[in-house]
C-alpha positions, 0 to 999 in steps of 0.5 A: 325616570320622572326627570326623563319623562319631563325632558321627553315632554319638554321635547314634545312642547318644543317641537310643537312650538317649532323649536326643533333644536331645543326639542332635539336636546330635550329628547336626547337627554331623555333618551340618555336617561331612559337607556341607563335607567330602563335599558335600551329595549324599553318601550319608553326608549322607543317612544323617545327614539320615534320622536327624535325621528320626527324632529329629524324628519321635520329638519329634513335630516332624512337619513338620521330620521330613518336611523332613529325610526329603525331603532324605535321599530326594532324595540317596538317589534321586540316588545310586542312580539308581533309587528302587526299587533301594535299601533306604535309599530304601525305608527313608526312604519308609517313615519318610515314610509313618509321619510322614504317618500320624501327622499323619493324612494316611493317603492320602498315607502309603499312597502313600509306603508303596506306593513303599517 
């Protein structure tokens, strides 16, 4: 998992530098490894999915962002057992709201913001 963590962190660095395609490649590799080594329902898998959602959002791929965030949210809620109990859950709900607002779905976005 050290290699997966390095790839995830490399994705963070690429994203911060504005290299979104490289960030997506690094995150995708980190996700692949984390799913194999840790299983699909691990908090680190959710973390990488969340960051993939951020990259999709920054690239304007709203539907892909929502899909990645939804997967991250499912795992994060499963891990915490209570969707209101965890900052990471709230963070993902907030980001879902941001994407929905960008798409013009303000009513649904407000629901996500309220849940966050």
